[in-house]
C-alpha positions as a printed Julia matrix, in Angstrom:
581×3 Matrix{Float64}:
  -7.11   23.09    9.34
  -9.84   23.24   11.98
  -9.55   20.17   14.2
 -12.6    17.95   14.3
 -14.21   17.5    17.72
 -15.62   14.09   16.89
 -14.18   10.9    18.35
 -15.53    8.45   15.75
 -16.59    8.15   12.11
 -20.29    7.64   12.89
 -20.66   10.97   14.67
 -18.49   12.61   12.03
 -20.63   11.54    9.06
 -23.82   12.57   10.84
 -22.24   15.95   11.53
 -21.23   16.37    7.87
 -24.75   15.42    6.74
 -26.19   18.03    9.09
 -23.96   21.04    8.4
 -23.2    20.46    4.71
 -25.86   18.07    3.37
 -25.25   19.01   -0.27
 -21.48   18.52   -0.19
 -20.64   16.23   -3.13
 -18.28   14.21   -0.97
 -17.46   11.33   -3.33
 -17.39   11.3    -7.12
 -16.48    8.08   -8.92
 -15.24    8.12  -12.52
 -16.84    5.0   -13.96
 -14.72    5.02  -17.11
 -11.71    6.64  -15.43
 -12.33    9.85  -17.34
 -15.73   11.5   -17.89
 -18.61    9.31  -16.69
 -19.3    10.57  -13.13
 -21.53    9.28  -10.36
 -21.61   11.1    -7.03
 -22.96   10.93   -3.51
 -23.48   13.84   -1.09
 -22.88   13.67    2.63
 -26.63   13.59    3.29
 -27.16   10.8     0.77
 -24.27    8.79    2.23
 -25.71    9.18    5.72
 -29.12    7.96    4.54
 -27.6     5.01    2.63
 -25.53    4.04    5.69
 -28.6     4.05    7.93
 -30.56    2.01    5.39
 -27.83   -0.65    5.22
 -27.53   -0.63    9.02
 -31.29   -1.17    9.34
 -31.12   -4.13    6.94
 -28.28   -5.68    8.95
 -30.15   -5.03   12.19
 -33.29   -6.76   10.89
 -31.23   -9.91   10.29
 -30.42  -10.08   14.0
 -27.39   -9.3    16.13
 -25.31  -12.38   15.31
 -22.8   -10.53   13.13
 -19.61   -9.27   14.74
 -17.82   -8.72   11.44
 -18.73   -8.38    7.78
 -16.57   -8.94    4.72
 -16.77   -6.1     2.19
 -16.4    -7.52   -1.33
 -17.17   -4.53   -3.51
 -15.97   -3.68   -6.99
 -14.6    -0.13   -7.33
 -17.36    2.46   -6.98
 -19.54    4.3    -4.5
 -21.07    1.21   -2.9
 -17.97    0.43   -0.88
 -18.1     3.58    1.26
 -21.86    3.11    1.74
 -21.33   -0.47    2.92
 -18.39    0.52    5.11
 -20.33    3.25    6.92
 -23.45    1.05    7.03
 -21.5    -1.55    9.01
 -20.29    1.09   11.46
 -23.84    2.39   11.9
 -24.97   -1.18   12.64
 -22.19   -1.84   15.13
 -20.64   -4.45   12.81
 -16.88   -4.43   12.19
 -16.19   -4.09    8.43
 -13.37   -6.02    6.76
 -12.3    -4.42    3.46
 -11.12   -7.12    1.07
 -10.12   -7.52   -2.56
 -12.97   -9.04   -4.61
 -12.1   -12.52   -5.86
 -10.99  -13.15   -9.42
 -13.54  -15.36  -11.08
 -12.69  -19.07  -11.25
  -9.41  -18.72   -9.41
  -8.46  -20.12   -5.99
  -9.08  -17.74   -3.09
  -6.56  -18.7    -0.37
  -6.17  -15.15    0.95
  -9.93  -14.58    1.29
 -10.35  -18.01    2.85
  -7.62  -17.15    5.38
  -9.36  -13.86    6.22
 -12.78  -15.52    6.61
 -11.32  -18.27    8.79
  -9.34  -15.91   11.03
 -12.14  -13.37   11.48
 -14.91  -16.0    11.79
 -17.0   -13.84    9.47
 -20.49  -15.07    8.61
 -21.69  -12.46    6.1
 -20.37  -10.55    3.11
 -21.71   -7.27    1.73
 -21.44   -6.57   -1.98
 -23.41   -5.72   -5.11
 -26.04   -7.91   -6.78
 -23.84   -8.65   -9.78
 -20.69   -9.48   -7.86
 -22.55  -11.78   -5.48
 -23.95  -13.74   -8.45
 -20.47  -13.96   -9.96
 -18.89  -15.1    -6.68
 -21.49  -17.76   -5.94
 -21.4   -19.12   -9.49
 -17.62  -19.45   -9.58
 -16.53  -20.16   -5.98
 -15.13  -23.62   -5.41
 -17.16  -25.89   -3.13
 -14.38  -26.09   -0.56
 -13.89  -22.3    -0.53
 -15.17  -20.54    2.59
 -16.68  -17.95    0.24
 -19.37  -20.44   -0.69
 -20.38  -20.82    2.97
 -21.04  -17.14    3.68
 -24.35  -15.34    3.81
 -24.54  -12.46    1.33
 -26.34   -9.14    1.36
 -26.53   -6.93   -1.73
 -26.54   -3.27   -0.74
 -26.74   -1.55   -4.11
 -30.49   -1.99   -4.55
 -31.66   -1.72   -0.95
 -34.8     0.41   -0.72
 -35.47    2.26    2.5
 -38.64    1.1     4.21
 -38.71    4.27    6.24
 -36.85    2.69    9.14
 -33.27    3.71    9.77
 -30.76    2.49   12.3
 -27.64    3.91   13.9
 -25.99    2.35   16.91
 -24.09    4.74   19.23
 -20.32    4.54   18.81
 -17.45    5.35   21.17
 -13.78    6.09   20.64
 -12.5     2.63   21.66
 -14.85    0.7    19.35
 -13.16   -1.05   16.42
 -13.63    0.86   13.17
 -12.47   -2.0    10.93
 -10.07   -4.9    10.54
  -7.25   -4.12    8.11
  -5.75   -7.39    6.94
  -2.07   -6.96    6.29
  -0.79   -7.15    2.75
   1.04  -10.39    3.35
   4.34   -9.32    1.75
   6.29  -11.6     4.11
   3.67  -13.77    5.84
   0.03  -14.84    5.96
  -2.41  -11.94    6.38
  -3.26  -10.87    9.94
  -6.21   -8.69   10.92
  -5.04   -5.39   12.41
  -7.64   -4.07   14.88
  -8.02   -0.35   14.11
 -10.18    1.61   16.56
 -12.02    4.86   15.91
  -9.54    6.54   18.24
  -6.6     5.2    16.23
  -8.19    6.5    13.04
  -9.05    9.98   14.28
  -5.58   10.46   15.77
  -3.82    9.19   12.65
  -5.88   11.31   10.28
  -5.18   14.37   12.44
  -1.45   13.75   11.92
  -1.92   13.37    8.16
  -3.91   16.61    8.02
  -1.37   18.49   10.16
   1.86   17.41    8.48
   0.48   17.34    4.94
  -1.2    20.73    5.53
  -4.68   19.6     4.49
  -8.0    21.35    5.19
 -11.63   21.59    4.06
 -10.36   23.39    0.93
  -8.27   20.34   -0.06
  -9.3    18.6    -3.29
  -8.43   14.92   -3.55
  -7.99   12.64   -6.56
  -7.41    8.93   -5.92
  -7.1     5.63   -7.78
  -5.78    3.45   -4.94
  -8.03    0.54   -3.89
 -10.4     1.09   -0.97
  -9.51   -2.25    0.6
  -5.96   -1.08    1.33
  -5.1     1.36    4.13
  -3.36    3.86    1.86
  -6.46    4.28   -0.3
  -9.01    3.84    2.49
  -7.53    6.01    5.26
  -5.08    8.18    3.36
  -7.65    9.38    0.85
 -11.2     7.98    1.08
 -11.71    8.6     4.81
  -9.62   11.77    4.74
 -12.38   13.31    2.61
 -14.85   12.59    5.42
 -12.41   13.81    8.07
 -11.66   17.09    6.29
 -15.12   17.73    4.88
 -13.8    18.06    1.32
 -14.54   16.5    -2.06
 -12.83   13.41   -3.44
 -12.78   12.18   -7.03
 -11.59    8.66   -7.7
 -11.28    5.96  -10.33
 -10.56    2.23  -10.26
  -6.99    0.91  -10.05
  -7.6    -0.83  -13.39
  -8.45    2.5   -15.04
  -5.11    3.86  -13.86
  -3.07    0.79  -14.83
  -4.59    0.68  -18.31
  -3.83    4.33  -18.91
  -1.68    6.04  -16.22
  -2.22    9.52  -17.7
  -5.86    9.29  -16.53
  -4.59   10.01  -13.01
  -2.8    13.14  -14.2
  -5.77   14.25  -16.28
  -8.1    13.89  -13.3
  -5.73   16.01  -11.21
  -5.81   18.58  -14.01
  -9.59   18.55  -14.5
 -10.54   18.7   -10.83
  -7.65   20.94   -9.73
  -6.57   18.38   -7.14
  -4.28   19.58   -4.38
  -3.66   16.22   -2.69
  -3.01   12.82   -4.24
  -0.47   10.06   -3.98
   0.53    6.49   -4.73
   3.28    3.89   -4.33
   6.61    4.48   -6.02
   5.86    2.24   -9.01
   2.95    4.49  -10.06
   5.22    7.52  -10.47
   7.67    5.37  -12.43
   4.84    4.16  -14.67
   3.55    7.69  -15.32
   6.99    8.93  -16.35
   7.64    5.89  -18.56
   4.29    5.94  -20.36
   3.93    9.7   -20.8
   3.78   10.84  -24.42
   4.01   14.66  -24.71
   2.51   14.66  -28.2
  -0.64   12.86  -27.07
  -0.82   13.59  -23.32
   0.59   17.11  -23.17
  -2.74   18.76  -22.29
  -2.21   18.32  -18.54
  -1.65   20.98  -15.88
  -0.32   19.74  -12.53
   0.23   23.16  -10.95
  -2.56   22.64   -8.39
  -0.91   19.47   -7.0
   0.47   20.74   -3.68
   1.1    17.38   -1.96
   2.15   14.21   -3.8
   2.87   11.5    -1.26
   4.92    8.45   -2.15
   4.19    5.67    0.32
   5.69    2.56   -1.23
   8.75    0.71   -0.1
  11.32    1.53   -1.26
  11.0     5.14   -2.42
  13.58    5.5    -5.17
  15.48    8.72   -5.81
  15.74    7.86   -9.5
  11.96    7.63   -9.78
  11.38   10.96   -8.04
  13.95   12.7   -10.22
  12.53   11.17  -13.4
   8.99   12.24  -12.49
  10.14   15.76  -11.64
  12.09   16.21  -14.89
   9.19   14.82  -16.92
   6.38   16.85  -15.37
   7.9    20.15  -14.2
   7.16   21.51  -17.7
   3.49   20.7   -16.97
   3.3    22.6   -13.7
   4.44   19.94  -11.22
   6.53   21.38   -8.38
   9.44   19.36   -7.0
   8.57   20.62   -3.51
   5.21   18.85   -3.74
   6.8    15.43   -3.3
   6.35   14.0     0.2
   8.03   10.59    0.56
   6.29    8.91    3.5
   6.37    5.86    5.71
   3.53    3.99    7.34
   2.02    0.57    7.98
  -1.33   -0.96    8.86
  -0.24   -1.73   12.43
   0.34    1.99   12.94
  -3.12    2.66   11.41
  -1.33    4.23    8.41
   0.86    7.29    8.86
   4.14    7.19   10.78
   6.15    9.9     9.0
   5.94   12.25    6.02
   5.4    15.98    5.72
   4.99   18.95    3.41
   8.22   20.91    3.17
   9.25   24.02    1.28
  12.3    22.44   -0.37
  12.78   19.37   -2.54
  12.78   15.98   -0.79
  15.88   14.96    1.2
  18.22   12.18    0.1
  21.55   10.94    1.42
  24.29    9.09   -0.4
  25.63    6.33    1.83
  28.33    3.69    1.52
  26.69    0.37    0.58
  29.46   -1.69    2.17
  29.04    0.1     5.48
  25.25   -0.16    5.21
  25.65   -3.93    5.0
  27.22   -3.68    8.47
  24.29   -1.53    9.71
  26.4     1.64    9.66
  25.42    4.86    7.89
  28.49    6.5     6.35
  27.89    9.45    4.04
  29.83    9.52    0.76
  29.95   11.57   -2.41
  27.31   10.87   -5.04
  29.9     9.68   -7.53
  31.55    7.31   -5.06
  31.87    3.75   -6.32
  29.9     2.3    -3.4
  27.31    5.08   -3.15
  23.62    4.32   -2.67
  20.88    6.95   -2.46
  18.46    6.7     0.48
  15.41    8.96    0.51
  14.06   10.52    3.71
  10.48    9.48    4.45
   9.46   12.36    6.67
   9.94   13.8    10.13
   9.88   11.9    13.38
   6.85   13.69   14.82
   6.4    14.54   18.53
   2.85   13.14   18.71
   4.27    9.61   18.72
   7.61    8.08   19.65
   9.69    6.6    16.83
  12.99    4.97   17.73
  15.59    2.73   16.1
  16.33   -0.52   17.94
  19.1    -3.05   17.38
  17.06   -6.06   16.28
  19.72   -8.42   17.63
  20.09   -7.2    21.23
  16.98   -5.01   21.68
  18.91   -1.86   22.64
  18.47    1.64   21.22
  20.71    2.46   18.26
  22.83    5.56   18.07
  22.17    8.04   15.28
  23.85    6.79   12.12
  23.12    3.13   12.86
  20.55    0.95   11.08
  18.07   -0.95   13.2
  14.41   -1.93   13.48
  11.87    0.9    13.57
   9.74    0.85   16.74
   6.72    3.14   17.23
   4.46    3.98   20.18
   1.52    6.34   20.53
  -2.27    6.61   20.11
  -2.12    5.75   16.4
  -0.73    2.28   17.08
  -3.52   -0.26   16.6
  -4.9    -2.6    19.27
  -3.2    -5.72   17.97
  -4.11   -8.63   15.68
  -7.6   -10.1    15.69
  -7.72  -13.58   17.26
  -3.94  -13.85   17.29
  -2.61  -13.16   20.77
   0.79  -14.69   20.09
   1.47  -12.39   17.12
   0.04   -9.43   19.08
   2.44  -10.03   21.96
   5.35  -10.37   19.56
   4.64   -7.26   17.47
   2.75   -4.8    19.7
   4.29   -5.29   23.14
   7.91   -4.29   22.62
   9.6    -2.92   25.73
  12.7    -0.76   26.15
  14.54   -0.04   29.39
  14.8     3.65   28.38
  10.99    3.99   28.4
   9.66    1.91   31.31
   5.98    0.99   31.1
   5.7     2.04   27.43
   4.74   -0.53   24.81
   6.1    -0.3    21.27
   5.07   -1.64   17.9
   7.9    -3.6    16.32
   7.42   -2.71   12.65
   9.74   -5.3    11.12
  11.19   -2.52    8.96
  14.82   -1.45    9.03
  15.95    2.14    8.93
  17.76    4.99   10.65
  17.11    8.54   11.82
  19.28   11.42   10.66
  18.54   15.07   11.53
  15.11   14.02   12.82
  14.14   12.48    9.46
  13.34    8.78    9.03
  15.09    6.7     6.36
  13.91    3.21    5.38
  16.47    0.64    4.26
  14.44   -2.6     4.03
  12.56   -5.32    5.92
  14.19   -7.66    8.42
  12.64  -10.76    6.84
  13.8    -9.79    3.35
  17.48   -9.19    4.17
  19.87  -11.64    2.51
  22.9   -12.66    4.58
  25.84  -13.6     2.33
  29.25  -14.3     3.87
  28.36  -12.15    6.87
  27.08   -9.26    4.75
  23.53   -7.93    5.01
  22.3    -7.47    1.44
  19.06   -5.63    0.71
  16.99   -7.27   -2.04
  15.92   -3.92   -3.47
  19.58   -3.09   -4.2
  19.99   -6.35   -6.12
  16.69   -5.74   -7.95
  17.72   -2.21   -8.92
  20.98   -3.45  -10.41
  19.34   -6.31  -12.32
  16.5    -4.21  -13.74
  19.09   -2.02  -15.47
  21.22   -4.87  -16.81
  19.13   -5.67  -19.91
  16.18   -4.07  -21.76
  14.23   -7.33  -21.57
  13.75   -6.87  -17.82
  10.61   -4.99  -16.76
  11.55   -2.34  -14.2
  10.04   -2.47  -10.71
   8.75   -6.01  -11.28
  11.53   -8.13   -9.81
  12.05  -10.2    -6.68
  15.44  -11.13   -5.24
  15.68  -13.74   -2.52
  17.91  -16.42   -1.01
  17.15  -20.13   -1.08
  18.75  -23.06    0.68
  20.08  -25.9    -1.45
  19.84  -29.57   -0.46
  23.52  -29.56    0.52
  22.89  -26.68    2.98
  24.49  -23.95    0.86
  22.66  -20.71   -0.01
  21.88  -19.4    -3.49
  20.78  -15.96   -4.66
  17.92  -15.97   -7.13
  16.17  -13.2    -9.06
  12.74  -13.55  -10.65
  11.97  -10.82  -13.18
   9.05  -10.05  -15.41
   9.7    -9.85  -19.12
   9.27   -6.39  -20.64
   6.09   -6.16  -22.74
   8.12   -5.31  -25.83
  10.13   -8.5   -25.4
   7.1   -10.59  -24.52
   5.78  -10.6   -28.07
   9.29  -10.8   -29.52
  10.1   -13.79  -27.3
   6.91  -15.51  -28.4
   7.81  -15.02  -32.06
  11.3   -16.38  -31.47
   9.93  -19.41  -29.69
   7.54  -20.1   -32.54
  10.24  -19.93  -35.21
  13.32  -21.19  -33.48
  12.9   -21.79  -29.78
  15.15  -18.89  -28.8
  13.43  -17.92  -25.54
  15.98  -20.01  -23.61
  18.71  -18.04  -25.33
  17.2   -14.8   -24.02
  17.07  -16.24  -20.5
  20.77  -17.1   -20.69
  21.61  -13.68  -22.11
  19.81  -11.84  -19.31
  21.28  -14.11  -16.62
  24.8   -13.43  -17.9
  24.16   -9.66  -17.96
  22.74   -9.76  -14.43
  25.64  -11.84  -13.11
  28.13   -9.43  -14.66
  26.54   -6.28  -13.2
  26.0    -7.77   -9.73
  29.6    -8.86   -9.53
  30.83   -5.47  -10.7
  28.58   -3.49   -8.36
  28.17   -5.77   -5.33
  30.78   -8.53   -5.68
  28.14  -11.21   -5.25
  27.36  -14.19   -7.45
  23.85  -14.58   -8.85
  23.01  -18.27   -9.09
  19.8   -18.12  -11.09
  17.5   -15.71  -12.89
  14.06  -16.61  -14.19
  12.16  -14.48  -16.69
   8.41  -14.75  -16.19
   5.38  -13.5   -18.09
   4.42   -9.84  -17.85
   1.97   -9.14  -15.04
   2.5   -12.4   -13.12
   4.88  -11.5   -10.29
   2.91  -11.38   -7.01
   2.5    -7.92   -5.5
   0.54   -6.63   -2.53
  -2.35   -4.21   -2.97
   0.02   -1.31   -2.24
   2.45   -2.38   -4.95
   5.06   -4.13   -2.82
   6.72   -7.2    -4.28
   5.76  -10.37   -2.37
   9.23  -11.87   -2.23
   8.29  -14.74    0.09
   5.46  -15.84   -2.21
   7.69  -15.46   -5.28
  10.27  -17.68   -3.59
   7.58  -20.26   -2.81
   6.39  -20.28   -6.42
   9.98  -20.59   -7.64
  10.54  -23.64   -5.43
   7.2   -25.28   -6.33
   7.45  -24.58  -10.06
   4.36  -22.33  -10.12
   6.01  -19.35  -11.84
   4.65  -18.55  -15.29
   7.84  -18.58  -17.3
   8.11  -16.38  -20.34
């Protein structure tokens, strides 16, 4: 691709509006299928200047602005409008009506935000349902969907070190923190994505990921602006209700670039019905990134076997790794062969050692490579106990340095020092981002094994929760795959217990309800699944499972990128807040 010469998004959008004013940059599928609304680069530029002028007229008291948009075109208009006004946007998930909003309250409190941008309808809904003690009720609001230009436009000059937005972390292991992403971070990171995913102005993007999460915002929405190409997208709800909509959109718009977390590929393969959905053609799909944690070999193989007859190419898969603190992309690339996977000895992995074994070995576990360690930034593996570099073939914490690494956490110097100022004697004067993720490097490819905070330590063994979850999800058909959380809890006597919380499969949800109505047999199902899980975990891992709770379908907490929130699940388990089946 031709590298952009622009150092920030403001200059870039104005450039796009000048050289290709009629480019239909964003098209939103209102119903997830056929009802389209679009905006050109020139129209987006005008809308951004109109919103910036409205913010400017209110005075210069706003440092930040919360973006509370439903899926649609208004989000990107509000986002760019903030940048044009010199206000730092904060993408956020719109609140569910009449439910507590602790995450939004935490974001508002931490960022000291005074104003929220949204649509007329959503603002009315928020104000009518927000609790009195919620910080949402104390904000100013500005509706941007019906702003009419008065003929005055505004655009504040922007430089490379200005903050482009605050990306609040998903909170999979802790309270959300605001990652300070600069324009320089963004432009550098998107250049890496374009280079290693082989993207250009001829790329065609289809997306359903939410705009308030970095994978949807940077990896797809802003990549359209960076590349100067068209993007078609739908709401996450449209995808979840009918996963084949994603595949049909790729077919209809001949998409070359699209991606999602691992669970989305699993869902597509599970729900696909050839007799009803067989009119798809995925042959245009050149790059299918998988950015969730963990990336499962079984899911990739299932998706390939299901959709190769419909034109999907196994070489299109690009398992990737990234995080908000690194802006987004750390590793992942387009290769000419099928993705790389290693079979390693689980027992040795528990001791942080990578020992390759045969696929049919009793203790074998598949680990998928998540891309190359690229020369534009330094990625190293560090022993998280002594802070020294690990040898190849040893698991440790992933540390990253380079121009894509964000500035730190907003109004949180202690956490910034802890996470962004790692030092190594091998690289004097260089500061590293401690990612909190565990992995290893083999043949210059990065493999992810888990998160430090999620690791369970049992009798001196390091157990990865995703391994326990994978075993349990296959122990009984009542367990919904990919919707489990394994964790360790401390008992009053000081001992440790292993617990699994699992969603009930939809098929069993109605069956369980019928059984409860006629004979109260839901407890029997719980016992049956617990026994099956205990049996398989002992056979495969030689560990004892103390408890398993089946909960209602759709109630396990997940982040916006699809990661299980194990810490929050554990909290709900201990406080009795889980919605049992």
